[in-house]
TIFI-537157 format. One record per residue: residue number from 1; residue in one letter; y negated, x, z of N, C-alpha, C in turn. Coordinates in steps of 0.2 Angstrom, whole numbers, m for minus. Example, Ala and Ser with C-alpha at 12.3 -4.5 7.8 and 13.67 -1.06 7.14 Angstrom:
residues 2
[1; a; [28; 66; 39]; [22; 62; 39]; [16; 66; 39]]
[2; s; [11; 64; 35]; [5; 68; 36]; [0; 64; 39]]
This chain:
residues 305
[1; m; [m21; 484; m67]; [m24; 488; m62]; [m23; 487; m57]]
[2; f; [m24; 483; m55]; [m25; 481; m46]; [m19; 478; m46]]
[3; g; [m13; 477; m47]; [m6; 473; m48]; [m5; 475; m42]]
[4; a; [m4; 482; m39]; [m2; 485; m34]; [m4; 481; m28]]
[5; f; [m11; 479; m26]; [m13; 478; m21]; [m15; 470; m21]]
[6; k; [m12; 466; m25]; [m13; 460; m25]; [m11; 455; m20]]
[7; h; [m7; 458; m15]; [m3; 453; m11]; [m4; 455; m4]]
[8; l; [m12; 462; m4]; [m15; 463; 2]; [m20; 461; 4]]
[9; s; [m23; 459; 9]; [m30; 457; 12]; [m33; 462; 9]]
[10; g; [m41; 458; 9]; [m46; 465; 10]; [m47; 469; 18]]
[11; i; [m44; 465; 22]; [m43; 468; 29]; [m39; 474; 29]]
[12; l; [m34; 472; 27]; [m28; 477; 28]; [m30; 483; 23]]
[13; i; [m33; 481; 18]; [m35; 488; 13]; [m40; 490; 15]]
[14; a; [m46; 488; 19]; [m50; 492; 23]; [m48; 496; 27]]
[15; i; [m43; 494; 31]; [m41; 498; 36]; [m36; 505; 33]]
[16; i; [m34; 502; 28]; [m30; 507; 25]; [m35; 514; 21]]
[17; a; [m40; 511; 19]; [m44; 516; 16]; [m49; 520; 20]]
[18; n; [m52; 517; 26]; [m53; 521; 31]; [m48; 527; 35]]
[19; a; [m43; 523; 35]; [m38; 528; 37]; [m36; 535; 33]]
[20; t; [m38; 534; 25]; [m36; 539; 22]; [m41; 543; 23]]
[21; i; [m47; 541; 20]; [m53; 543; 22]; [m54; 550; 27]]
[22; g; [m52; 546; 32]; [m53; 550; 39]; [m46; 556; 40]]
[23; v; [m41; 555; 37]; [m36; 561; 37]; [m39; 565; 31]]
[24; s; [m42; 561; 25]; [m44; 569; 23]; [m47; 572; 22]]
[25; l; [m53; 569; 28]; [m60; 574; 31]; [m56; 580; 36]]
[26; v; [m50; 578; 38]; [m48; 582; 44]; [m45; 589; 41]]
[27; w; [m41; 586; 35]; [m39; 590; 30]; [m43; 595; 27]]
[28; d; [m49; 591; 24]; [m57; 596; 20]; [m58; 603; 27]]
[29; k; [m57; 600; 32]; [m60; 604; 37]; [m55; 611; 39]]
[30; i; [m46; 609; 38]; [m41; 614; 38]; [m43; 618; 32]]
[31; l; [m45; 617; 26]; [m46; 620; 20]; [m51; 623; 20]]
[32; l; [m59; 623; 24]; [m64; 625; 24]; [m62; 631; 28]]
[33; r; [m58; 633; 32]; [m57; 636; 36]; [m53; 644; 34]]
[34; k; [m50; 641; 27]; [m45; 646; 24]; [m50; 651; 19]]
[35; p; [m48; 658; 18]; [m54; 661; 15]; [m54; 660; 7]]
[36; e; [m48; 657; 6]; [m47; 656; m2]; [m52; 649; m3]]
[37; t; [m52; 645; 1]; [m55; 639; m2]; [m61; 637; 4]]
[38; r; [m65; 642; 7]; [m72; 641; 11]; [m77; 643; 8]]
[39; n; [m78; 645; 1]; [m84; 644; m2]; [m87; 638; m4]]
[40; l; [m93; 636; m1]; [m95; 630; m2]; [m98; 627; m8]]
[41; a; [m100; 632; m12]; [m102; 631; m18]; [m97; 628; m23]]
[42; s; [m91; 632; m24]; [m85; 631; m26]; [m81; 624; m24]]
[43; y; [m81; 622; m17]; [m78; 617; m15]; [m82; 611; m17]]
[44; v; [m89; 611; m17]; [m93; 603; m19]; [m94; 604; m27]]
[45; f; [m91; 608; m30]; [m92; 612; m37]; [m88; 606; m39]]
[46; w; [m81; 608; m38]; [m74; 602; m42]; [m73; 597; m36]]
[47; l; [m79; 595; m30]; [m79; 589; m28]; [m83; 583; m33]]
[48; g; [m87; 588; m36]; [m93; 583; m41]; [m88; 583; m46]]
[49; v; [m85; 588; m50]; [m80; 587; m58]; [m76; 582; m56]]
[50; m; [m72; 583; m51]; [m69; 576; m51]; [m71; 569; m52]]
[51; s; [m78; 570; m49]; [m80; 562; m50]; [m80; 559; m59]]
[52; v; [m80; 564; m62]; [m79; 560; m68]; [m74; 555; m71]]
[53; l; [m68; 556; m65]; [m65; 551; m68]; [m66; 543; m65]]
[54; g; [m72; 543; m64]; [m75; 537; m63]; [m75; 533; m69]]
[55; l; [m76; 537; m75]; [m77; 533; m84]; [m71; 530; m84]]
[56; a; [m65; 532; m81]; [m60; 527; m81]; [m61; 519; m79]]
[57; l; [m65; 518; m78]; [m67; 510; m75]; [m72; 507; m80]]
[58; i; [m75; 511; m85]; [m78; 510; m93]; [m75; 502; m95]]
[59; p; [m70; 502; m96]; [m65; 495; m100]; [m65; 491; m96]]
[60; f; [m67; 490; m89]; [m67; 486; m85]; [m73; 480; m83]]
[61; g; [m79; 483; m87]; [m87; 479; m86]; [m92; 482; m86]]
[62; f; [m91; 488; m90]; [m97; 493; m91]; [m102; 488; m97]]
[63; k; [m108; 488; m95]; [m112; 485; m99]; [m119; 490; m100]]
[64; p; [m122; 491; m105]; [m126; 494; m106]; [m134; 493; m102]]
[65; p; [m135; 498; m97]; [m141; 495; m94]; [m147; 497; m97]]
[66; s; [m154; 495; m92]; [m158; 497; m95]; [m160; 503; m93]]
[67; a; [m165; 508; m96]; [m168; 514; m94]; [m168; 515; m88]]
[68; a; [m171; 513; m85]; [m174; 512; m79]; [m168; 512; m73]]
[69; m; [m164; 509; m75]; [m157; 507; m70]; [m152; 512; m71]]
[70; a; [m152; 514; m77]; [m148; 521; m81]; [m149; 528; m76]]
[71; w; [m157; 528; m76]; [m161; 533; m73]; [m159; 534; m66]]
[72; l; [m159; 526; m62]; [m160; 526; m56]; [m152; 528; m54]]
[73; g; [m148; 525; m57]; [m140; 526; m55]; [m139; 533; m56]]
[74; f; [m141; 537; m62]; [m137; 543; m63]; [m141; 547; m57]]
[75; g; [m147; 546; m55]; [m152; 549; m49]; [m147; 550; m43]]
[76; s; [m146; 544; m41]; [m143; 542; m36]; [m136; 547; m35]]
[77; g; [m131; 547; m41]; [m125; 552; m41]; [m129; 559; m38]]
[78; v; [m130; 560; m44]; [m135; 569; m40]; [m137; 568; m32]]
[79; i; [m141; 564; m32]; [m144; 566; m24]; [m137; 564; m20]]
[80; h; [m131; 560; m22]; [m126; 561; m18]; [m124; 567; m17]]
[81; l; [m121; 569; m21]; [m117; 577; m22]; [m121; 582; m18]]
[82; g; [m126; 581; m18]; [m133; 585; m14]; [m131; 583; m6]]
[83; a; [m128; 576; m5]; [m127; 575; 3]; [m122; 578; 3]]
[84; n; [m117; 580; m1]; [m109; 581; 1]; [m111; 588; 3]]
[85; w; [m116; 591; m2]; [m118; 600; 0]; [m118; 600; 7]]
[86; f; [m122; 595; 12]; [m124; 598; 16]; [m119; 594; 23]]
[87; y; [m114; 589; 20]; [m111; 587; 24]; [m106; 592; 23]]
[88; y; [m102; 594; 20]; [m97; 598; 20]; [m98; 605; 25]]
[89; r; [m105; 606; 23]; [m107; 613; 26]; [m109; 612; 35]]
[90; a; [m109; 605; 33]; [m109; 605; 43]; [m102; 602; 46]]
[91; l; [m98; 602; 42]; [m90; 603; 43]; [m89; 610; 43]]
[92; k; [m91; 612; 41]; [m90; 620; 37]; [m92; 622; 45]]
[93; y; [m97; 622; 47]; [m99; 627; 53]; [m99; 624; 59]]
[94; g; [m98; 615; 59]; [m98; 613; 66]; [m90; 609; 66]]
[95; e; [m90; 606; 71]; [m83; 604; 73]; [m83; 598; 70]]
[96; a; [m76; 597; 66]; [m74; 587; 63]; [m76; 584; 68]]
[97; s; [m73; 586; 74]; [m74; 577; 79]; [m80; 578; 80]]
[98; q; [m85; 581; 80]; [m92; 583; 83]; [m97; 581; 76]]
[99; s; [m97; 586; 72]; [m103; 586; 66]; [m102; 579; 61]]
[100; l; [m95; 577; 62]; [m96; 571; 56]; [m98; 564; 62]]
[101; a; [m95; 564; 66]; [m98; 557; 71]; [m104; 558; 72]]
[102; i; [m109; 564; 73]; [m116; 566; 71]; [m118; 561; 65]]
[103; v; [m118; 563; 61]; [m118; 563; 55]; [m117; 554; 52]]
[104; g; [m112; 552; 54]; [m110; 544; 57]; [m116; 539; 59]]
[105; g; [m118; 542; 65]; [m122; 541; 68]; [m130; 541; 63]]
[106; f; [m130; 546; 62]; [m139; 548; 60]; [m139; 543; 53]]
[107; a; [m135; 544; 48]; [m134; 539; 41]; [m137; 534; 42]]
[108; p; [m134; 529; 47]; [m136; 522; 46]; [m144; 521; 47]]
[109; l; [m146; 526; 52]; [m153; 524; 54]; [m156; 528; 48]]
[110; a; [m155; 533; 44]; [m159; 535; 38]; [m159; 527; 34]]
[111; t; [m152; 525; 32]; [m152; 522; 28]; [m157; 514; 29]]
[112; v; [m157; 512; 35]; [m161; 507; 38]; [m168; 505; 37]]
[113; l; [m171; 514; 38]; [m179; 515; 37]; [m182; 518; 30]]
[114; i; [m177; 520; 24]; [m176; 519; 18]; [m177; 514; 15]]
[115; a; [m171; 508; 19]; [m170; 503; 14]; [m177; 498; 19]]
[116; i; [m182; 498; 22]; [m187; 495; 24]; [m194; 495; 18]]
[117; v; [m194; 505; 18]; [m199; 505; 11]; [m197; 501; 4]]
[118; l; [m191; 504; 3]; [m186; 502; m5]; [m187; 495; m5]]
[119; l; [m183; 493; 1]; [m180; 485; m3]; [m182; 480; 3]]
[120; s; [m190; 483; 6]; [m192; 478; 10]; [m189; 475; 16]]
[121; s; [m185; 477; 18]; [m179; 474; 22]; [m180; 477; 31]]
[122; p; [m184; 473; 34]; [m186; 475; 42]; [m178; 474; 43]]
[123; a; [m178; 477; 48]; [m173; 478; 53]; [m171; 470; 58]]
[124; r; [m166; 469; 58]; [m165; 463; 63]; [m162; 465; 70]]
[125; p; [m163; 460; 75]; [m162; 461; 80]; [m156; 465; 82]]
[126; g; [m150; 462; 81]; [m142; 467; 80]; [m143; 472; 76]]
[127; e; [m149; 474; 72]; [m146; 478; 68]; [m150; 484; 72]]
[128; r; [m156; 484; 76]; [m160; 488; 80]; [m154; 491; 87]]
[129; v; [m149; 484; 90]; [m146; 486; 95]; [m141; 493; 90]]
[130; a; [m139; 489; 85]; [m134; 496; 82]; [m135; 502; 82]]
[131; f; [m141; 503; 78]; [m145; 510; 77]; [m145; 513; 83]]
[132; v; [m147; 509; 89]; [m150; 512; 95]; [m141; 516; 98]]
[133; l; [m136; 511; 97]; [m128; 514; 98]; [m127; 519; 95]]
[134; m; [m129; 520; 88]; [m125; 525; 84]; [m131; 531; 85]]
[135; v; [m136; 533; 87]; [m142; 536; 86]; [m138; 538; 94]]
[136; l; [m138; 535; 99]; [m134; 538; 107]; [m128; 541; 106]]
[137; g; [m124; 538; 101]; [m119; 542; 101]; [m119; 550; 97]]
[138; g; [m122; 549; 93]; [m124; 556; 90]; [m128; 561; 95]]
[139; f; [m133; 558; 98]; [m134; 563; 103]; [m131; 564; 111]]
[140; v; [m124; 559; 111]; [m121; 561; 117]; [m116; 566; 112]]
[141; m; [m114; 566; 106]; [m110; 573; 103]; [m114; 581; 104]]
[142; f; [m120; 580; 101]; [m125; 586; 104]; [m123; 588; 110]]
[143; l; [m122; 582; 117]; [m122; 585; 123]; [m116; 586; 125]]
[144; s; [m111; 584; 122]; [m103; 585; 123]; [m101; 594; 125]]
[145; e; [m104; 597; 120]; [m102; 605; 121]; [m107; 608; 119]]
[146; k; [m108; 615; 118]; [m112; 619; 117]; [m111; 618; 108]]
[147; l; [m118; 619; 104]; [m116; 617; 98]; [m124; 623; 93]]
[148; n; [m122; 625; 88]; [m125; 629; 87]; [m132; 626; 82]]
[149; l; [m136; 623; 85]; [m141; 619; 84]; [m145; 622; 77]]
[150; r; [m145; 629; 75]; [m149; 633; 71]; [m146; 633; 64]]
[151; q; [m138; 632; 63]; [m135; 633; 58]; [m132; 625; 58]]
[152; v; [m130; 620; 62]; [m128; 613; 62]; [m134; 608; 59]]
[153; l; [m137; 609; 64]; [m143; 603; 64]; [m146; 601; 58]]
[154; p; [m149; 607; 54]; [m152; 606; 48]; [m148; 603; 44]]
[155; s; [m140; 605; 42]; [m136; 600; 38]; [m135; 594; 39]]
[156; v; [m134; 594; 48]; [m132; 585; 49]; [m137; 581; 46]]
[157; l; [m145; 584; 48]; [m151; 579; 47]; [m152; 578; 38]]
[158; w; [m149; 583; 35]; [m149; 585; 28]; [m144; 578; 25]]
[159; a; [m139; 578; 28]; [m133; 576; 23]; [m135; 568; 26]]
[160; a; [m138; 567; 34]; [m138; 559; 36]; [m145; 556; 32]]
[161; g; [m152; 561; 31]; [m153; 558; 27]; [m154; 556; 18]]
[162; l; [m151; 560; 16]; [m148; 560; 7]; [m143; 555; 6]]
[163; f; [m138; 554; 10]; [m133; 548; 12]; [m137; 542; 12]]
[164; g; [m141; 541; 18]; [m146; 536; 17]; [m149; 534; 11]]
[165; f; [m151; 540; 8]; [m157; 536; 1]; [m150; 536; m5]]
[166; t; [m145; 538; m5]; [m140; 537; m8]; [m137; 531; m8]]
[167; n; [m138; 529; m4]; [m133; 521; m1]; [m140; 514; m4]]
[168; v; [m147; 517; m2]; [m153; 513; m4]; [m152; 511; m12]]
[169; l; [m151; 517; m15]; [m153; 518; m23]; [m146; 516; m26]]
[170; q; [m142; 513; m24]; [m134; 513; m24]; [m135; 504; m24]]
[171; k; [m138; 503; m20]; [m139; 496; m18]; [m144; 491; m22]]
[172; l; [m150; 495; m26]; [m153; 493; m30]; [m151; 493; m37]]
[173; v; [m146; 498; m40]; [m144; 498; m47]; [m137; 491; m44]]
[174; f; [m133; 492; m41]; [m128; 487; m41]; [m132; 480; m40]]
[175; n; [m137; 479; m39]; [m141; 472; m38]; [m140; 471; m46]]
[176; a; [m144; 476; m49]; [m148; 475; m56]; [m140; 476; m61]]
[177; t; [m136; 480; m59]; [m131; 481; m64]; [m125; 478; m65]]
[178; g; [m122; 477; m57]; [m114; 475; m57]; [m113; 481; m54]]
[179; f; [m105; 479; m52]; [m103; 487; m49]; [m99; 492; m53]]
[180; v; [m97; 489; m58]; [m95; 496; m63]; [m100; 499; m69]]
[181; t; [m103; 495; m70]; [m109; 499; m73]; [m114; 504; m68]]
[182; g; [m115; 501; m62]; [m118; 506; m56]; [m113; 511; m55]]
[183; y; [m108; 511; m54]; [m103; 514; m51]; [m100; 519; m59]]
[184; v; [m101; 519; m64]; [m102; 522; m70]; [m105; 527; m69]]
[185; l; [m112; 525; m68]; [m119; 529; m70]; [m117; 533; m63]]
[186; f; [m117; 532; m58]; [m116; 536; m53]; [m114; 542; m52]]
[187; t; [m107; 541; m56]; [m103; 546; m56]; [m103; 551; m62]]
[188; l; [m107; 547; m67]; [m109; 552; m72]; [m116; 557; m68]]
[189; g; [m122; 555; m64]; [m124; 558; m61]; [m122; 565; m57]]
[190; t; [m116; 563; m52]; [m112; 567; m47]; [m109; 574; m52]]
[191; f; [m105; 571; m58]; [m103; 576; m63]; [m110; 581; m64]]
[192; a; [m114; 577; m66]; [m121; 582; m69]; [m122; 587; m64]]
[193; g; [m123; 584; m57]; [m126; 588; m50]; [m121; 594; m52]]
[194; a; [m114; 591; m52]; [m107; 597; m51]; [m111; 604; m56]]
[195; m; [m112; 600; m63]; [m112; 605; m68]; [m119; 610; m67]]
[196; a; [m123; 607; m63]; [m132; 611; m62]; [m130; 616; m57]]
[197; l; [m123; 617; m54]; [m124; 622; m49]; [m120; 626; m51]]
[198; l; [m120; 626; m57]; [m117; 633; m62]; [m124; 637; m65]]
[199; l; [m129; 634; m64]; [m137; 637; m67]; [m138; 642; m63]]
[200; r; [m137; 641; m58]; [m138; 648; m53]; [m133; 654; m52]]
[201; p; [m135; 660; m55]; [m130; 665; m57]; [m127; 664; m51]]
[202; v; [m129; 666; m43]; [m125; 669; m38]; [m121; 661; m37]]
[203; w; [m120; 655; m37]; [m117; 651; m36]; [m110; 650; m41]]
[204; r; [m114; 652; m47]; [m108; 653; m53]; [m104; 657; m53]]
[205; r; [m105; 662; m50]; [m101; 670; m49]; [m95; 668; m45]]
[206; q; [m99; 664; m39]; [m96; 662; m32]; [m89; 656; m35]]
[207; i; [m90; 651; m39]; [m85; 646; m41]; [m81; 650; m46]]
[208; v; [m83; 654; m49]; [m78; 657; m53]; [m73; 662; m53]]
[209; r; [m77; 666; m47]; [m72; 670; m44]; [m69; 668; m38]]
[210; h; [m70; 661; m33]; [m66; 658; m29]; [m61; 654; m34]]
[211; s; [m63; 651; m40]; [m56; 648; m43]; [m52; 651; m45]]
[212; e; [m55; 658; m48]; [m47; 663; m50]; [m44; 666; m46]]
[213; e; [m48; 666; m37]; [m44; 671; m32]; [m39; 665; m28]]
[214; a; [m42; 661; m28]; [m38; 655; m25]; [m30; 654; m27]]
[215; s; [m24; 656; m21]; [m18; 654; m25]; [m18; 647; m25]]
[216; s; [m12; 647; m29]; [m8; 640; m34]; [m8; 636; m29]]
[217; s; [m6; 638; m24]; [m5; 632; m15]; [m12; 631; m13]]
[218; s; [m15; 634; m13]; [m22; 633; m8]; [m26; 627; m15]]
[219; k; [m26; 628; m22]; [m29; 624; m27]; [m24; 617; m27]]
[220; l; [m18; 619; m26]; [m14; 611; m26]; [m17; 606; m20]]
[221; w; [m17; 611; m14]; [m17; 604; m8]; [m26; 604; m9]]
[222; y; [m30; 608; m12]; [m36; 605; m12]; [m37; 599; m17]]
[223; f; [m33; 598; m24]; [m35; 595; m28]; [m30; 589; m25]]
[224; v; [m26; 588; m20]; [m23; 583; m17]; [m26; 578; m14]]
[225; n; [m31; 583; m10]; [m34; 582; m4]; [m39; 577; m9]]
[226; r; [m42; 580; m15]; [m47; 576; m17]; [m45; 568; m20]]
[227; f; [m39; 570; m21]; [m36; 563; m24]; [m36; 558; m18]]
[228; v; [m34; 560; m12]; [m31; 555; m7]; [m38; 554; m6]]
[229; s; [m44; 557; m4]; [m52; 556; m3]; [m53; 550; m7]]
[230; g; [m52; 552; m15]; [m53; 546; m21]; [m51; 541; m19]]
[231; v; [m44; 541; m18]; [m40; 532; m17]; [m44; 529; m12]]
[232; g; [m45; 534; m6]; [m49; 531; m2]; [m56; 527; m3]]
[233; s; [m58; 531; m5]; [m67; 528; m9]; [m65; 522; m13]]
[234; f; [m61; 524; m16]; [m59; 517; m21]; [m55; 510; m19]]
[235; l; [m52; 511; m13]; [m49; 506; m9]; [m55; 503; m5]]
[236; v; [m61; 506; m2]; [m66; 503; 0]; [m68; 496; m3]]
[237; f; [m71; 500; m11]; [m73; 497; m14]; [m68; 490; m17]]
[238; l; [m61; 491; m19]; [m58; 486; m17]; [m57; 481; m13]]
[239; a; [m58; 482; m6]; [m56; 479; m1]; [m66; 474; 0]]
[240; i; [m71; 478; m3]; [m76; 473; m2]; [m77; 468; m8]]
[241; s; [m73; 470; m12]; [m72; 464; m16]; [m69; 458; m16]]
[242; r; [m62; 457; m9]; [m60; 454; m6]; [m61; 451; 1]]
[243; a; [m65; 454; 4]; [m67; 452; 11]; [m74; 455; 10]]
[244; h; [m76; 450; 17]; [m83; 452; 18]; [m86; 458; 19]]
[245; p; [m92; 461; 15]; [m92; 466; 18]; [m94; 470; 24]]
[246; a; [m96; 463; 28]; [m99; 466; 34]; [m90; 469; 38]]
[247; i; [m85; 465; 36]; [m80; 466; 40]; [m77; 473; 39]]
[248; v; [m77; 475; 31]; [m76; 480; 28]; [m80; 487; 31]]
[249; d; [m88; 485; 31]; [m91; 491; 35]; [m88; 489; 43]]
[250; a; [m87; 484; 47]; [m86; 487; 56]; [m78; 492; 54]]
[251; i; [m74; 491; 49]; [m68; 494; 52]; [m70; 501; 45]]
[252; s; [m76; 502; 44]; [m76; 509; 42]; [m78; 514; 50]]
[253; g; [m77; 511; 54]; [m79; 516; 61]; [m70; 517; 62]]
[254; l; [m66; 514; 59]; [m60; 519; 60]; [m59; 525; 58]]
[255; r; [m63; 528; 52]; [m62; 535; 50]; [m64; 538; 56]]
[256; y; [m70; 539; 60]; [m71; 545; 66]; [m64; 542; 70]]
[257; a; [m62; 538; 73]; [m57; 537; 75]; [m52; 541; 75]]
[258; v; [m49; 541; 68]; [m44; 546; 66]; [m45; 552; 65]]
[259; i; [m53; 555; 62]; [m55; 562; 65]; [m53; 565; 70]]
[260; f; [m55; 560; 76]; [m56; 563; 83]; [m48; 562; 84]]
[261; l; [m44; 558; 81]; [m38; 557; 84]; [m34; 565; 81]]
[262; g; [m35; 567; 74]; [m32; 572; 70]; [m35; 578; 74]]
[263; a; [m39; 581; 75]; [m43; 586; 77]; [m40; 586; 84]]
[264; y; [m40; 582; 89]; [m35; 582; 96]; [m30; 585; 94]]
[265; l; [m25; 581; 91]; [m18; 583; 89]; [m16; 589; 86]]
[266; l; [m20; 591; 82]; [m19; 597; 79]; [m24; 602; 84]]
[267; t; [m27; 601; 87]; [m29; 606; 93]; [m24; 607; 97]]
[268; r; [m17; 603; 99]; [m14; 603; 105]; [m9; 607; 103]]
[269; f; [m7; 603; 97]; [2; 604; 96]; [1; 609; 92]]
[270; k; [m5; 610; 85]; [m7; 616; 79]; [m11; 621; 81]]
[271; p; [m12; 623; 84]; [m19; 625; 84]; [m21; 633; 80]]
[272; g; [m16; 635; 77]; [m16; 641; 71]; [m17; 637; 66]]
[273; v; [m19; 631; 66]; [m21; 624; 58]; [m27; 623; 58]]
[274; l; [m28; 621; 66]; [m35; 619; 68]; [m38; 619; 75]]
[275; r; [m43; 621; 76]; [m44; 622; 84]; [m50; 621; 85]]
[276; e; [m51; 616; 91]; [m58; 612; 92]; [m59; 613; 100]]
[277; n; [m65; 613; 102]; [m65; 610; 109]; [m63; 604; 112]]
[278; f; [m58; 604; 117]; [m56; 596; 119]; [m54; 598; 126]]
[279; g; [m59; 603; 130]; [m59; 604; 137]; [m60; 598; 140]]
[280; r; [m61; 596; 146]; [m60; 590; 152]; [m67; 586; 149]]
[281; s; [m73; 592; 149]; [m81; 587; 151]; [m81; 585; 142]]
[282; a; [m79; 590; 137]; [m79; 591; 131]; [m76; 583; 126]]
[283; l; [m70; 582; 130]; [m65; 578; 127]; [m67; 569; 130]]
[284; i; [m72; 571; 136]; [m73; 564; 138]; [m81; 562; 135]]
[285; g; [m84; 568; 133]; [m92; 567; 131]; [m88; 565; 122]]
[286; k; [m86; 568; 118]; [m83; 566; 111]; [m81; 559; 111]]
[287; s; [m76; 557; 116]; [m73; 551; 118]; [m78; 544; 117]]
[288; i; [m83; 546; 122]; [m89; 542; 123]; [m93; 540; 116]]
[289; a; [m96; 548; 115]; [m99; 547; 109]; [m95; 543; 103]]
[290; t; [m91; 542; 102]; [m85; 543; 95]; [m84; 534; 97]]
[291; a; [m86; 532; 103]; [m85; 524; 104]; [m91; 522; 103]]
[292; l; [m96; 524; 104]; [m105; 521; 103]; [m105; 520; 96]]
[293; v; [m103; 526; 91]; [m103; 526; 84]; [m98; 521; 82]]
[294; v; [m93; 517; 85]; [m88; 514; 83]; [m92; 508; 83]]
[295; a; [m94; 506; 89]; [m98; 501; 92]; [m104; 499; 88]]
[296; g; [m107; 502; 86]; [m114; 502; 83]; [m113; 502; 76]]
[297; l; [m107; 502; 73]; [m104; 501; 66]; [m102; 494; 67]]
[298; a; [m99; 491; 73]; [m96; 486; 72]; [m103; 480; 74]]
[299; v; [m106; 481; 76]; [m112; 476; 78]; [m116; 477; 72]]
[300; l; [m116; 483; 69]; [m122; 481; 61]; [m117; 477; 57]]
[301; a; [m113; 478; 57]; [m108; 473; 53]; [m108; 467; 55]]
[302; a; [m109; 464; 61]; [m110; 459; 63]; [m116; 455; 62]]
[303; a; [m122; 459; 60]; [m128; 458; 60]; [m129; 457; 53]]
[304; d; [m126; 460; 49]; [m125; 457; 42]; [m123; 451; 41]]
[305; p; [m129; 446; 36]; [m126; 441; 34]; [m119; 439; 30]]
């Protein structure tokens, strides 16, 4: 299964993984602008449904967990789908180069605050420096240009908080069950969360209607992008199995640089596909904010023993 990557180092795999995820997120922004794929309920529903492919890992080390860990792993998957709902809502209504970097700055802060409570893990000096840098990057992004706070800010904060909660729950489950078992439980929860969207009549109608109305081309590109995103996520875990997690975490800052660069190039050369504000002041502000978030991630990784 992993033969194609056996000659690649963990660092190289992490670089490929985060560059892939960055490209996928820019692609998501483009898709969310199209009328046939912009419905949030339908978009997140199919994202959750495709997570069931994680069951393919069962033959590679799944072991029946305790009831408590089963529910915890399952619950983390449900919460993760909720985090993605707000993440993609922020992406839909905000700018990719701005809203995603803000979430990237605030999510680690949420993670450490929740970890202090659930993991009894106080922040070390290096971590405190990292969080200051990332939160500062988030605020610089806010100030880089006018932002519809009422529409975007709640989604950003909910996404960051729920991703932080998911990260801590996953850590608890992985520590107790191992990666394969924990990941399978997680994907089952994400799939169940997607099915739960069908319980609300208005969302069910939106999912069915937009799935039927979307052109074959739109459906194809959506699922191609979900595959690309899935490959990126899988490679992150493969990289962690081959390199120190701190190094892999540091390289995760690459995705924000890719998002920034991708949005800038499309705005400049293909404005009909994606247009964001990269005026002089906005460009300087976004550049500084992205650098702060990436620097914070690097410092955080270096502080990880």
